[in-house]
RONU-179498 format. One record per atom (N, C-alpha, C): residue number from 1; atom name; y, z, x. Coordinates in nm, 2 decimals. Layout:
! RONU-179498
SITE   num   atome        v        w        u
SITE   NUM      CA        Y        Z        X
...
END
This chain:
! RONU-179498
SITE   num   atome        v        w        u
SITE     1       N    -2.75    -2.25     0.02
SITE     1      CA    -2.71    -2.11    -0.09
SITE     1       C    -2.87    -2.05    -0.03
SITE     2       N    -2.92    -2.07     0.01
SITE     2      CA    -3.13    -1.99    -0.04
SITE     2       C    -3.08    -1.90     0.14
SITE     3       N    -2.98    -1.92     0.21
SITE     3      CA    -2.95    -1.87     0.30
SITE     3       C    -2.89    -1.76     0.29
SITE     4       N    -2.76    -1.80     0.20
SITE     4      CA    -2.66    -1.64     0.15
SITE     4       C    -2.76    -1.58     0.03
SITE     5       N    -2.87    -1.67    -0.03
SITE     5      CA    -2.93    -1.55    -0.14
SITE     5       C    -3.02    -1.47    -0.04
SITE     6       N    -3.05    -1.48     0.06
SITE     6      CA    -3.11    -1.42     0.19
SITE     6       C    -3.03    -1.32     0.26
SITE     7       N    -2.93    -1.33     0.29
SITE     7      CA    -2.83    -1.18     0.35
SITE     7       C    -2.79    -1.14     0.18
SITE     8       N    -2.74    -1.16     0.08
SITE     8      CA    -2.75    -1.08    -0.04
SITE     8       C    -2.88    -1.03    -0.02
SITE     9       N    -3.02    -1.08    -0.03
SITE     9      CA    -3.15    -0.97    -0.06
SITE     9       C    -3.19    -0.81     0.07
SITE    10       N    -3.09    -0.94     0.18
SITE    10      CA    -3.12    -0.80     0.27
SITE    10       C    -3.02    -0.68     0.26
SITE    11       N    -2.93    -0.71     0.20
SITE    11      CA    -2.80    -0.64     0.18
SITE    11       C    -2.77    -0.54     0.09
SITE    12       N    -2.87    -0.55    -0.01
SITE    12      CA    -2.89    -0.46    -0.15
SITE    12       C    -2.96    -0.57    -0.28
SITE    13       N    -3.07    -0.49    -0.31
SITE    13      CA    -3.12    -0.53    -0.41
SITE    13       C    -3.05    -0.61    -0.56
SITE    14       N    -2.96    -0.48    -0.57
SITE    14      CA    -2.84    -0.49    -0.67
SITE    14       C    -2.79    -0.63    -0.65
SITE    15       N    -2.71    -0.65    -0.55
SITE    15      CA    -2.65    -0.79    -0.42
SITE    15       C    -2.74    -0.86    -0.56
SITE    16       N    -2.86    -0.89    -0.53
SITE    16      CA    -2.91    -1.00    -0.54
SITE    16       C    -2.96    -0.99    -0.67
SITE    17       N    -3.01    -0.87    -0.76
SITE    17      CA    -2.94    -0.93    -0.86
SITE    17       C    -2.87    -0.97    -0.90
SITE    18       N    -2.76    -0.99    -0.90
SITE    18      CA    -2.60    -0.98    -0.97
SITE    18       C    -2.66    -1.12    -0.95
SITE    19       N    -2.64    -1.14    -0.83
SITE    19      CA    -2.64    -1.30    -0.76
SITE    19       C    -2.73    -1.39    -0.91
SITE    20       N    -2.79    -1.35    -0.90
SITE    20      CA    -2.84    -1.47    -0.91
SITE    20       C    -2.87    -1.46    -1.08
SITE    21       N    -2.75    -1.36    -1.16
SITE    21      CA    -2.73    -1.41    -1.31
SITE    21       C    -2.66    -1.44    -1.30
SITE    22       N    -2.55    -1.38    -1.22
SITE    22      CA    -2.42    -1.50    -1.23
SITE    22       C    -2.44    -1.63    -1.20
SITE    23       N    -2.59    -1.69    -1.11
SITE    23      CA    -2.56    -1.83    -1.06
SITE    23       C    -2.64    -1.91    -1.21
SITE    24       N    -2.70    -1.81    -1.28
SITE    24      CA    -2.75    -1.85    -1.38
SITE    24       C    -2.69    -1.88    -1.50
SITE    25       N    -2.54    -1.80    -1.54
SITE    25      CA    -2.47    -1.79    -1.60
SITE    25       C    -2.33    -1.76    -1.55
SITE    26       N    -2.27    -1.85    -1.50
SITE    26      CA    -2.12    -1.86    -1.42
SITE    26       C    -2.04    -1.80    -1.46
SITE    27       N    -2.05    -1.83    -1.66
SITE    27      CA    -1.93    -1.75    -1.71
SITE    27       C    -1.92    -1.63    -1.74
SITE    28       N    -2.07    -1.54    -1.71
SITE    28      CA    -2.09    -1.38    -1.71
SITE    28       C    -2.02    -1.33    -1.66
SITE    29       N    -1.98    -1.24    -1.74
SITE    29      CA    -1.90    -1.13    -1.64
SITE    29       C    -1.93    -1.04    -1.62
SITE    30       N    -2.09    -1.05    -1.52
SITE    30      CA    -2.11    -0.99    -1.45
SITE    30       C    -2.10    -1.03    -1.31
SITE    31       N    -1.96    -1.13    -1.33
SITE    31      CA    -1.91    -1.14    -1.16
SITE    31       C    -1.81    -0.99    -1.13
SITE    32       N    -1.83    -0.94    -1.15
SITE    32      CA    -1.72    -0.82    -1.17
SITE    32       C    -1.81    -0.71    -1.09
SITE    33       N    -1.91    -0.71    -1.15
SITE    33      CA    -2.02    -0.60    -1.08
SITE    33       C    -2.07    -0.61    -0.97
SITE    34       N    -2.07    -0.79    -1.00
SITE    34      CA    -2.10    -0.82    -0.83
SITE    34       C    -2.03    -0.81    -0.73
SITE    35       N    -1.86    -0.85    -0.79
SITE    35      CA    -1.81    -0.79    -0.73
SITE    35       C    -1.77    -0.65    -0.60
SITE    36       N    -1.81    -0.56    -0.76
SITE    36      CA    -1.79    -0.39    -0.71
SITE    36       C    -1.91    -0.38    -0.60
SITE    37       N    -2.05    -0.43    -0.56
SITE    37      CA    -2.11    -0.37    -0.55
SITE    37       C    -2.11    -0.45    -0.41
SITE    38       N    -2.01    -0.58    -0.40
SITE    38      CA    -1.97    -0.59    -0.27
SITE    38       C    -1.90    -0.51    -0.16
SITE    39       N    -1.82    -0.45    -0.25
SITE    39      CA    -1.69    -0.34    -0.24
SITE    39       C    -1.78    -0.26    -0.14
SITE    40       N    -1.89    -0.25    -0.24
SITE    40      CA    -1.88    -0.07    -0.22
SITE    40       C    -2.02    -0.11    -0.06
SITE    41       N    -2.04    -0.26    -0.04
SITE    41      CA    -2.12    -0.31     0.06
SITE    41       C    -1.99    -0.35     0.23
SITE    42       N    -1.87    -0.29     0.20
SITE    42      CA    -1.80    -0.32     0.26
SITE    42       C    -1.77    -0.46     0.27
SITE    43       N    -1.83    -0.56     0.15
SITE    43      CA    -1.80    -0.73     0.21
SITE    43       C    -1.67    -0.74     0.11
SITE    44       N    -1.55    -0.72     0.17
SITE    44      CA    -1.41    -0.78     0.11
SITE    44       C    -1.40    -0.90     0.07
SITE    45       N    -1.40    -0.96     0.12
SITE    45      CA    -1.43    -1.11     0.13
SITE    45       C    -1.44    -1.17     0.00
SITE    46       N    -1.64    -1.14     0.01
SITE    46      CA    -1.68    -1.16    -0.04
SITE    46       C    -1.67    -1.17    -0.24
SITE    47       N    -1.63    -1.00    -0.18
SITE    47      CA    -1.60    -0.99    -0.34
SITE    47       C    -1.47    -1.02    -0.41
SITE    48       N    -1.35    -1.07    -0.26
SITE    48      CA    -1.21    -1.12    -0.31
SITE    48       C    -1.30    -1.19    -0.42
SITE    49       N    -1.37    -1.35    -0.34
SITE    49      CA    -1.42    -1.48    -0.41
SITE    49       C    -1.47    -1.47    -0.55
SITE    50       N    -1.53    -1.34    -0.52
SITE    50      CA    -1.62    -1.35    -0.63
SITE    50       C    -1.49    -1.35    -0.77
SITE    51       N    -1.42    -1.23    -0.72
SITE    51      CA    -1.28    -1.18    -0.83
SITE    51       C    -1.21    -1.32    -0.90
SITE    52       N    -1.17    -1.38    -0.79
SITE    52      CA    -1.10    -1.50    -0.76
SITE    52       C    -1.20    -1.57    -0.89
SITE    53       N    -1.31    -1.66    -0.84
SITE    53      CA    -1.35    -1.70    -0.94
SITE    53       C    -1.38    -1.68    -1.09
SITE    54       N    -1.46    -1.59    -1.11
SITE    54      CA    -1.41    -1.50    -1.21
SITE    54       C    -1.32    -1.51    -1.29
SITE    55       N    -1.15    -1.44    -1.25
SITE    55      CA    -1.05    -1.52    -1.30
SITE    55       C    -1.02    -1.59    -1.34
SITE    56       N    -1.06    -1.72    -1.32
SITE    56      CA    -1.01    -1.84    -1.34
SITE    56       C    -1.09    -1.88    -1.49
SITE    57       N    -1.25    -1.83    -1.53
SITE    57      CA    -1.21    -1.85    -1.62
SITE    57       C    -1.16    -1.67    -1.80
SITE    58       N    -1.20    -1.57    -1.70
SITE    58      CA    -1.13    -1.53    -1.79
SITE    58       C    -1.02    -1.43    -1.70
SITE    59       N    -0.83    -1.53    -1.71
SITE    59      CA    -0.81    -1.44    -1.65
SITE    59       C    -0.69    -1.31    -1.68
SITE    60       N    -0.78    -1.31    -1.83
SITE    60      CA    -0.71    -1.13    -1.85
SITE    60       C    -0.81    -1.07    -1.92
SITE    61       N    -0.88    -1.03    -1.82
SITE    61      CA    -0.98    -0.94    -1.77
SITE    61       C    -0.90    -0.89    -1.70
SITE    62       N    -0.88    -0.75    -1.77
SITE    62      CA    -0.71    -0.66    -1.65
SITE    62       C    -0.80    -0.61    -1.57
SITE    63       N    -0.92    -0.55    -1.57
SITE    63      CA    -1.07    -0.48    -1.50
SITE    63       C    -1.08    -0.55    -1.33
SITE    64       N    -1.08    -0.65    -1.35
SITE    64      CA    -1.06    -0.79    -1.31
SITE    64       C    -0.97    -0.74    -1.22
SITE    65       N    -0.86    -0.80    -1.28
SITE    65      CA    -0.73    -0.86    -1.20
SITE    65       C    -0.67    -0.73    -1.09
SITE    66       N    -0.74    -0.58    -1.18
SITE    66      CA    -0.70    -0.48    -1.09
SITE    66       C    -0.79    -0.48    -0.97
SITE    67       N    -0.90    -0.43    -0.99
SITE    67      CA    -1.05    -0.44    -0.90
SITE    67       C    -0.98    -0.60    -0.72
SITE    68       N    -0.95    -0.66    -0.79
SITE    68      CA    -0.88    -0.80    -0.70
SITE    68       C    -0.75    -0.72    -0.63
SITE    69       N    -0.69    -0.70    -0.69
SITE    69      CA    -0.56    -0.63    -0.66
SITE    69       C    -0.61    -0.54    -0.49
SITE    70       N    -0.65    -0.47    -0.59
SITE    70      CA    -0.74    -0.35    -0.47
SITE    70       C    -0.81    -0.38    -0.35
SITE    71       N    -0.89    -0.51    -0.35
SITE    71      CA    -0.95    -0.57    -0.21
SITE    71       C    -0.86    -0.61    -0.18
SITE    72       N    -0.74    -0.71    -0.23
SITE    72      CA    -0.71    -0.76    -0.18
SITE    72       C    -0.58    -0.62    -0.02
SITE    73       N    -0.55    -0.53    -0.13
SITE    73      CA    -0.54    -0.47    -0.02
SITE    73       C    -0.54    -0.42     0.09
SITE    74       N    -0.70    -0.38     0.08
SITE    74      CA    -0.81    -0.35     0.16
SITE    74       C    -0.79    -0.41     0.25
SITE    75       N    -0.78    -0.59     0.21
SITE    75      CA    -0.82    -0.73     0.36
SITE    75       C    -0.68    -0.71     0.36
SITE    76       N    -0.58    -0.58     0.34
SITE    76      CA    -0.44    -0.62     0.39
SITE    76       C    -0.32    -0.72     0.34
SITE    77       N    -0.40    -0.83     0.25
SITE    77      CA    -0.30    -0.94     0.17
SITE    77       C    -0.20    -0.84     0.09
SITE    78       N    -0.09    -0.79     0.15
SITE    78      CA    -0.01    -0.69     0.06
SITE    78       C     0.09    -0.76    -0.01
SITE    79       N     0.13    -0.89     0.01
SITE    79      CA     0.24    -1.01    -0.10
SITE    79       C     0.09    -0.96    -0.22
SITE    80       N     0.04    -1.07    -0.24
SITE    80      CA    -0.08    -1.11    -0.30
SITE    80       C    -0.11    -0.94    -0.43
SITE    81       N    -0.16    -0.85    -0.27
SITE    81      CA    -0.22    -0.74    -0.36
SITE    81       C    -0.11    -0.71    -0.41
SITE    82       N     0.04    -0.67    -0.43
SITE    82      CA     0.19    -0.63    -0.49
SITE    82       C     0.12    -0.71    -0.65
SITE    83       N     0.14    -0.85    -0.59
SITE    83      CA     0.16    -0.96    -0.72
SITE    83       C     0.04    -0.93    -0.84
SITE    84       N    -0.03    -0.85    -0.80
SITE    84      CA    -0.18    -0.89    -0.88
SITE    84       C    -0.19    -0.75    -0.99
SITE    85       N    -0.13    -0.65    -0.87
SITE    85      CA    -0.13    -0.50    -0.95
SITE    85       C     0.03    -0.54    -1.04
SITE    86       N     0.14    -0.57    -0.95
SITE    86      CA     0.22    -0.54    -1.06
SITE    86       C     0.20    -0.62    -1.24
SITE    87       N     0.16    -0.77    -1.15
SITE    87      CA     0.10    -0.80    -1.35
SITE    87       C     0.04    -0.69    -1.38
SITE    88       N    -0.08    -0.66    -1.41
SITE    88      CA    -0.18    -0.60    -1.40
SITE    88       C    -0.09    -0.43    -1.49
SITE    89       N    -0.03    -0.38    -1.41
SITE    89      CA     0.07    -0.26    -1.51
SITE    89       C     0.14    -0.34    -1.63
SITE    90       N     0.22    -0.46    -1.58
SITE    90      CA     0.23    -0.53    -1.67
SITE    90       C     0.17    -0.54    -1.88
SITE    91       N     0.10    -0.57    -1.82
SITE    91      CA     0.02    -0.58    -1.94
SITE    91       C    -0.09    -0.42    -1.97
SITE    92       N    -0.12    -0.38    -1.90
SITE    92      CA    -0.16    -0.24    -1.94
SITE    92       C    -0.06    -0.16    -1.81
SITE    93       N     0.04    -0.09    -1.91
SITE    93      CA     0.17     0.05    -1.82
SITE    93       C     0.08     0.15    -1.71
SITE    94       N     0.01     0.17    -1.84
SITE    94      CA    -0.08     0.34    -1.78
SITE    94       C    -0.19     0.27    -1.67
SITE    95       N    -0.20     0.16    -1.69
SITE    95      CA    -0.27     0.18    -1.56
SITE    95       C    -0.31     0.29    -1.43
SITE    96       N    -0.42     0.36    -1.43
SITE    96      CA    -0.38     0.44    -1.35
SITE    96       C    -0.48     0.43    -1.18
SITE    97       N    -0.61     0.30    -1.19
SITE    97      CA    -0.59     0.20    -1.07
SITE    97       C    -0.52     0.18    -0.98
SITE    98       N    -0.41     0.11    -1.08
SITE    98      CA    -0.37    -0.02    -1.04
SITE    98       C    -0.21     0.11    -0.94
SITE    99       N    -0.18     0.18    -1.04
SITE    99      CA    -0.12     0.23    -1.01
SITE    99       C    -0.09     0.34    -0.90
SITE   100       N    -0.23     0.34    -0.86
SITE   100      CA    -0.26     0.43    -0.73
SITE   100       C    -0.24     0.35    -0.61
SITE   101       N    -0.30     0.26    -0.62
SITE   101      CA    -0.27     0.15    -0.52
SITE   101       C    -0.12     0.09    -0.49
SITE   102       N    -0.07     0.09    -0.59
SITE   102      CA     0.09     0.06    -0.57
SITE   102       C     0.15     0.16    -0.57
SITE   103       N     0.20     0.33    -0.56
SITE   103      CA     0.19     0.40    -0.51
SITE   103       C     0.18     0.42    -0.37
SITE   104       N     0.09     0.33    -0.27
SITE   104      CA     0.05     0.32    -0.14
SITE   104       C     0.11     0.27    -0.11
SITE   105       N     0.11     0.11    -0.12
SITE   105      CA     0.18    -0.01    -0.13
SITE   105       C     0.34     0.01    -0.08
SITE   106       N     0.38     0.10    -0.22
SITE   106      CA     0.50     0.10    -0.20
SITE   106       C     0.61     0.16    -0.08
SITE   107       N     0.50     0.29    -0.10
SITE   107      CA     0.53     0.35     0.07
SITE   107       C     0.55     0.31     0.15
SITE   108       N     0.49     0.20     0.19
SITE   108      CA     0.42     0.18     0.31
SITE   108       C     0.53     0.05     0.33
SITE   109       N     0.61    -0.03     0.22
SITE   109      CA     0.72    -0.05     0.22
SITE   109       C     0.84     0.02     0.22
SITE   110       N     0.87     0.13     0.23
SITE   110      CA     0.97     0.18     0.25
SITE   110       C     1.01     0.22     0.03
SITE   111       N     0.95     0.15    -0.03
SITE   111      CA     1.06     0.16    -0.15
SITE   111       C     1.02     0.31    -0.22
SITE   112       N     1.11     0.42    -0.22
SITE   112      CA     1.07     0.51    -0.30
SITE   112       C     1.05     0.51    -0.45
SITE   113       N     1.16     0.46    -0.46
SITE   113      CA     1.18     0.53    -0.61
SITE   113       C     1.03     0.40    -0.69
SITE   114       N     1.04     0.30    -0.71
SITE   114      CA     0.90     0.27    -0.80
SITE   114       C     0.75     0.33    -0.70
SITE   115       N     0.81     0.36    -0.59
SITE   115      CA     0.59     0.48    -0.57
SITE   115       C     0.61     0.56    -0.66
SITE   116       N     0.70     0.67    -0.65
SITE   116      CA     0.73     0.80    -0.69
SITE   116       C     0.75     0.76    -0.91
SITE   117       N     0.76     0.64    -0.95
SITE   117      CA     0.70     0.61    -1.09
SITE   117       C     0.55     0.59    -1.03
SITE   118       N     0.47     0.54    -1.01
SITE   118      CA     0.38     0.49    -0.97
SITE   118       C     0.32     0.64    -1.00
SITE   119       N     0.36     0.72    -0.87
SITE   119      CA     0.29     0.84    -0.87
SITE   119       C     0.31     0.87    -1.01
SITE   120       N     0.42     0.86    -1.07
SITE   120      CA     0.42     1.01    -1.19
SITE   120       C     0.33     1.03    -1.32
SITE   121       N     0.26     0.82    -1.34
SITE   121      CA     0.21     0.75    -1.41
SITE   121       C     0.04     0.78    -1.41
SITE   122       N     0.01     0.83    -1.28
SITE   122      CA    -0.08     0.91    -1.21
SITE   122       C    -0.13     1.03    -1.29
SITE   123       N     0.00     1.11    -1.20
SITE   123      CA    -0.02     1.27    -1.25
SITE   123       C     0.02     1.36    -1.35
SITE   124       N     0.10     1.17    -1.46
SITE   124      CA     0.07     1.18    -1.58
SITE   124       C    -0.02     1.32    -1.67
SITE   125       N    -0.19     1.16    -1.62
SITE   125      CA    -0.28     1.16    -1.67
SITE   125       C    -0.37     1.33    -1.58
SITE   126       N    -0.35     1.34    -1.50
SITE   126      CA    -0.43     1.39    -1.39
SITE   126       C    -0.31     1.47    -1.25
SITE   127       N    -0.19     1.60    -1.30
SITE   127      CA    -0.14     1.70    -1.23
SITE   127       C    -0.21     1.78    -1.13
SITE   128       N    -0.31     1.72    -1.16
SITE   128      CA    -0.38     1.80    -1.00
SITE   128       C    -0.45     1.67    -0.85
SITE   129       N    -0.44     1.59    -0.96
SITE   129      CA    -0.44     1.45    -0.81
SITE   129       C    -0.40     1.53    -0.73
SITE   130       N    -0.48     1.57    -0.64
SITE   130      CA    -0.50     1.61    -0.50
SITE   130       C    -0.34     1.46    -0.38
SITE   131       N    -0.46     1.35    -0.39
SITE   131      CA    -0.42     1.22    -0.29
SITE   131       C    -0.27     1.28    -0.35
SITE   132       N    -0.23     1.23    -0.47
SITE   132      CA    -0.07     1.16    -0.53
SITE   132       C    -0.08     1.30    -0.50
SITE   133       N    -0.03     1.35    -0.49
SITE   133      CA     0.09     1.50    -0.50
SITE   133       C     0.08     1.49    -0.40
SITE   134       N     0.00     1.47    -0.29
SITE   134      CA     0.05     1.45    -0.08
SITE   134       C     0.17     1.36    -0.10
SITE   135       N     0.06     1.23    -0.19
SITE   135      CA     0.18     1.15    -0.12
SITE   135       C     0.29     1.14    -0.15
SITE   136       N     0.32     1.18    -0.27
SITE   136      CA     0.45     1.24    -0.36
SITE   136       C     0.55     1.36    -0.27
SITE   137       N     0.44     1.46    -0.26
SITE   137      CA     0.55     1.50    -0.12
SITE   137       C     0.61     1.43     0.06
SITE   138       N     0.54     1.33     0.07
SITE   138      CA     0.56     1.29     0.12
SITE   138       C     0.68     1.22     0.16
SITE   139       N     0.70     1.12    -0.01
SITE   139      CA     0.82     1.09    -0.03
SITE   139       C     0.95     1.18    -0.01
SITE   140       N     0.87     1.28    -0.06
SITE   140      CA     0.99     1.35    -0.15
SITE   140       C     1.08     1.47     0.00
SITE   141       N     1.02     1.42     0.11
SITE   141      CA     1.02     1.40     0.20
SITE   141       C     1.16     1.37     0.34
SITE   142       N     1.17     1.27     0.29
SITE   142      CA     1.24     1.16     0.33
SITE   142       C     1.45     1.18     0.32
SITE   143       N     1.49     1.23     0.32
SITE   143      CA     1.62     1.18     0.27
SITE   143       C     1.68     1.17     0.22
SITE   144       N     1.76     1.15     0.12
SITE   144      CA     1.76     1.09     0.02
SITE   144       C     1.65     1.00    -0.05
SITE   145       N     1.56     1.07    -0.10
SITE   145      CA     1.42     1.01    -0.16
SITE   145       C     1.43     0.89    -0.07
SITE   146       N     1.46     0.90     0.03
SITE   146      CA     1.40     0.67     0.10
SITE   146       C     1.39     0.74     0.24
SITE   147       N     1.27     0.63     0.34
SITE   147      CA     1.30     0.72     0.46
SITE   147       C     1.40     0.67     0.52
SITE   148       N     1.45     0.74     0.57
SITE   148      CA     1.59     0.72     0.75
SITE   148       C     1.50     0.58     0.79
SITE   149       N     1.70     0.52     0.76
SITE   149      CA     1.74     0.39     0.80
SITE   149       C     1.87     0.39     0.96
SITE   150       N     1.79     0.30     1.01
SITE   150      CA     1.95     0.28     1.11
SITE   150       C     2.05     0.23     1.10
SITE   151       N     2.18     0.26     1.11
SITE   151      CA     2.30     0.12     1.10
SITE   151       C     2.28     0.07     1.10
SITE   152       N     2.41    -0.03     0.96
SITE   152      CA     2.43    -0.13     0.94
SITE   152       C     2.51    -0.21     1.00
SITE   153       N     2.56    -0.08     1.14
SITE   153      CA     2.73    -0.16     1.14
SITE   153       C     2.78    -0.09     1.23
SITE   154       N     2.83    -0.19     1.36
SITE   154      CA     2.82    -0.11     1.50
SITE   154       C     2.96     0.00     1.46
SITE   155       N     3.05    -0.03     1.36
SITE   155      CA     3.09     0.13     1.29
SITE   155       C     3.05     0.23     1.29
SITE   156       N     2.91     0.16     1.22
SITE   156      CA     2.85     0.33     1.14
SITE   156       C     2.75     0.36     1.29
SITE   157       N     2.79     0.33     1.35
SITE   157      CA     2.71     0.37     1.53
SITE   157       C     2.78     0.45     1.63
SITE   158       N     2.90     0.38     1.57
SITE   158      CA     3.04     0.46     1.60
SITE   158       C     3.06     0.57     1.62
SITE   159       N     3.03     0.60     1.44
SITE   159      CA     3.10     0.72     1.39
SITE   159       C     2.99     0.84     1.47
SITE   160       N     2.83     0.76     1.41
SITE   160      CA     2.75     0.87     1.47
SITE   160       C     2.75     0.94     1.57
SITE   161       N     2.81     0.89     1.73
SITE   161      CA     2.81     0.93     1.87
SITE   161       C     2.98     0.97     1.83
SITE   162       N     3.08     0.99     1.74
SITE   162      CA     3.19     1.01     1.74
SITE   162       C     3.25     1.18     1.82
SITE   163       N     3.29     1.18     1.87
SITE   163      CA     3.36     1.33     1.95
SITE   163       C     3.38     1.42     1.86
SITE   164       N     3.43     1.35     1.78
SITE   164      CA     3.36     1.45     1.61
SITE   164       C     3.30     1.47     1.52
SITE   165       N     3.19     1.45     1.61
SITE   165      CA     3.07     1.42     1.49
SITE   165       C     3.05     1.56     1.49
SITE   166       N     2.94     1.60     1.41
SITE   166      CA     2.88     1.75     1.32
SITE   166       C     2.74     1.79     1.47
SITE   167       N     2.78     1.83     1.51
SITE   167      CA     2.56     1.79     1.66
SITE   167       C     2.48     1.86     1.48
SITE   168       N     2.51     1.91     1.32
SITE   168      CA     2.37     1.96     1.29
SITE   168       C     2.38     1.74     1.24
SITE   169       N     2.44     1.66     1.21
SITE   169      CA     2.42     1.56     1.23
SITE   169       C     2.34     1.50     1.32
SITE   170       N     2.37     1.48     1.41
SITE   170      CA     2.28     1.47     1.51
SITE   170       C     2.15     1.56     1.50
SITE   171       N     2.09     1.69     1.46
SITE   171      CA     2.00     1.77     1.41
SITE   171       C     1.91     1.65     1.31
SITE   172       N     2.02     1.67     1.18
SITE   172      CA     1.98     1.58     1.09
SITE   172       C     1.88     1.47     1.14
SITE   173       N     1.92     1.39     1.20
SITE   173      CA     1.94     1.22     1.23
SITE   173       C     1.76     1.26     1.29
SITE   174       N     1.77     1.36     1.39
SITE   174      CA     1.67     1.37     1.46
SITE   174       C     1.53     1.42     1.37
SITE   175       N     1.55     1.50     1.32
SITE   175      CA     1.51     1.56     1.18
SITE   175       C     1.42     1.43     1.10
SITE   176       N     1.57     1.33     1.05
SITE   176      CA     1.47     1.24     0.95
SITE   176       C     1.44     1.16     1.08
SITE   177       N     1.40     1.13     1.20
SITE   177      CA     1.26     1.06     1.28
SITE   177       C     1.17     1.11     1.22
SITE   178       N     1.19     1.21     1.26
SITE   178      CA     1.04     1.34     1.23
SITE   178       C     0.97     1.28     1.16
SITE   179       N     1.04     1.35     1.03
SITE   179      CA     0.98     1.34     0.84
SITE   179       C     0.95     1.17     0.88
SITE   180       N     1.01     1.13     0.94
SITE   180      CA     0.97     0.91     0.91
SITE   180       C     0.80     0.93     1.00
SITE   181       N     0.78     1.00     1.05
SITE   181      CA     0.63     0.92     1.17
SITE   181       C     0.58     1.04     1.10
SITE   182       N     0.62     1.13     1.04
SITE   182      CA     0.48     1.22     1.00
SITE   182       C     0.43     1.12     0.86
SITE   183       N     0.52     1.11     0.80
SITE   183      CA     0.51     1.03     0.64
SITE   183       C     0.38     0.91     0.66
SITE   184       N     0.46     0.77     0.79
SITE   184      CA     0.34     0.73     0.85
SITE   184       C     0.25     0.77     0.85
SITE   185       N     0.16     0.91     0.94
SITE   185      CA     0.08     0.92     0.99
SITE   185       C     0.01     1.00     0.83
SITE   186       N     0.04     1.01     0.76
SITE   186      CA    -0.04     1.09     0.60
SITE   186       C    -0.09     0.97     0.54
SITE   187       N    -0.12     0.86     0.58
SITE   187      CA    -0.17     0.77     0.52
SITE   187       C    -0.32     0.72     0.59
SITE   188       N    -0.38     0.66     0.50
SITE   188      CA    -0.51     0.61     0.53
SITE   188       C    -0.51     0.55     0.62
SITE   189       N    -0.63     0.54     0.78
SITE   189      CA    -0.57     0.42     0.87
SITE   189       C    -0.59     0.31     0.81
SITE   190       N    -0.71     0.31     0.77
SITE   190      CA    -0.77     0.10     0.68
SITE   190       C    -0.60     0.09     0.62
SITE   191       N    -0.52     0.21     0.56
SITE   191      CA    -0.46     0.12     0.52
SITE   191       C    -0.35     0.00     0.56
SITE   192       N    -0.29    -0.10     0.51
SITE   192      CA    -0.22    -0.15     0.57
SITE   192       C    -0.10    -0.13     0.59
SITE   193       N     0.00    -0.17     0.74
SITE   193      CA     0.14    -0.14     0.79
SITE   193       C     0.23    -0.21     0.75
SITE   194       N     0.29    -0.22     0.71
SITE   194      CA     0.41    -0.36     0.64
SITE   194       C     0.57    -0.26     0.79
SITE   195       N     0.56    -0.32     0.91
SITE   195      CA     0.62    -0.34     1.04
SITE   195       C     0.82    -0.34     1.00
SITE   196       N     0.85    -0.26     1.07
SITE   196      CA     1.03    -0.34     1.02
SITE   196       C     1.07    -0.44     1.11
SITE   197       N     1.17    -0.51     1.09
SITE   197      CA     1.20    -0.65     1.14
SITE   197       C     1.27    -0.56     1.27
SITE   198       N     1.24    -0.66     1.38
SITE   198      CA     1.28    -0.64     1.51
SITE   198       C     1.41    -0.59     1.54
SITE   199       N     1.49    -0.66     1.51
SITE   199      CA     1.67    -0.62     1.50
SITE   199       C     1.68    -0.54     1.43
SITE   200       N     1.59    -0.46     1.25
SITE   200      CA     1.62    -0.29     1.23
SITE   200       C     1.56    -0.24     1.34
SITE   201       N     1.48    -0.23     1.43
SITE   201      CA     1.45    -0.15     1.60
SITE   201       C     1.54    -0.17     1.67
SITE   202       N     1.62    -0.28     1.70
SITE   202      CA     1.70    -0.24     1.84
SITE   202       C     1.80    -0.21     1.75
SITE   203       N     1.83    -0.21     1.67
SITE   203      CA     1.96    -0.08     1.62
SITE   203       C     1.91     0.03     1.61
SITE   204       N     1.81     0.09     1.54
SITE   204      CA     1.83     0.19     1.58
SITE   204       C     1.77     0.27     1.70
SITE   205       N     1.73     0.22     1.82
SITE   205      CA     1.70     0.17     1.94
SITE   205       C     1.82     0.22     2.01
SITE   206       N     1.91     0.15     1.98
SITE   206      CA     2.09     0.11     2.03
SITE   206       C     2.15     0.30     1.94
SITE   207       N     2.12     0.32     1.87
SITE   207      CA     2.17     0.42     1.85
SITE   207       C     2.12     0.56     1.85
SITE   208       N     1.99     0.50     1.86
SITE   208      CA     1.93     0.67     1.91
SITE   208       C     1.98     0.69     2.04
SITE   209       N     1.99     0.57     2.17
SITE   209      CA     2.02     0.61     2.29
SITE   209       C     2.20     0.66     2.34
SITE   210       N     2.25     0.62     2.21
SITE   210      CA     2.37     0.61     2.25
SITE   210       C     2.41     0.83     2.13
SITE   211       N     2.37     0.84     2.06
SITE   211      CA     2.33     0.97     2.06
SITE   211       C     2.25     1.11     2.19
SITE   212       N     2.15     1.00     2.25
SITE   212      CA     2.11     1.07     2.37
SITE   212       C     2.25     1.12     2.49
SITE   213       N     2.24     0.96     2.53
SITE   213      CA     2.41     0.96     2.62
SITE   213       C     2.54     1.05     2.52
SITE   214       N     2.57     1.09     2.40
SITE   214      CA     2.63     1.21     2.37
SITE   214       C     2.59     1.33     2.40
SITE   215       N     2.47     1.34     2.45
SITE   215      CA     2.38     1.51     2.46
SITE   215       C     2.40     1.51     2.58
SITE   216       N     2.38     1.42     2.66
SITE   216      CA     2.46     1.47     2.81
SITE   216       C     2.54     1.48     2.84
SITE   217       N     2.63     1.43     2.86
SITE   217      CA     2.79     1.43     2.83
SITE   217       C     2.85     1.55     2.77
END
């Protein structure tokens, strides 16, 4: 405990002050302020631990719940972040901080519809929010309001390389691939990425290979 206190004191006098307050009164809501100071210092694991403990006493403390969801997201704990933030928007459907993080999370999952819903909530409060406008523009570039996907069956793959196939369709497929790459590059590098399954990658590789063979022949 003494070692932890020395570490906190060396990081920030405010952290030390709040930690002492919380130690004197473990049921105080000062835990949220302490967690915020940990976040400012980049100590996300410490922030998560403080918030988790505080929410045991105040399970309906909405601000703390949203803060924990955002910290989970920073730590790359996407399923926990999603569950925490979705519970928060059930409690408060117009919570902007929750929707802002959920929009980013949904985009990384390729879930365009819920991402657009969360974007709309934020933009209804601030139509000029540049971050969310950029995110929405990225989603709008996806063909059919969703990220491009590989064919799911052998029949679909063969249709993509059929002798009667329209060259414009092949061009659209290549454009879709480029837009997907641009979408991935537009997000904060510190945000967690959700990788596609190896099976889907294999299908996409096979499909693109057949298209290349068709163009060569």
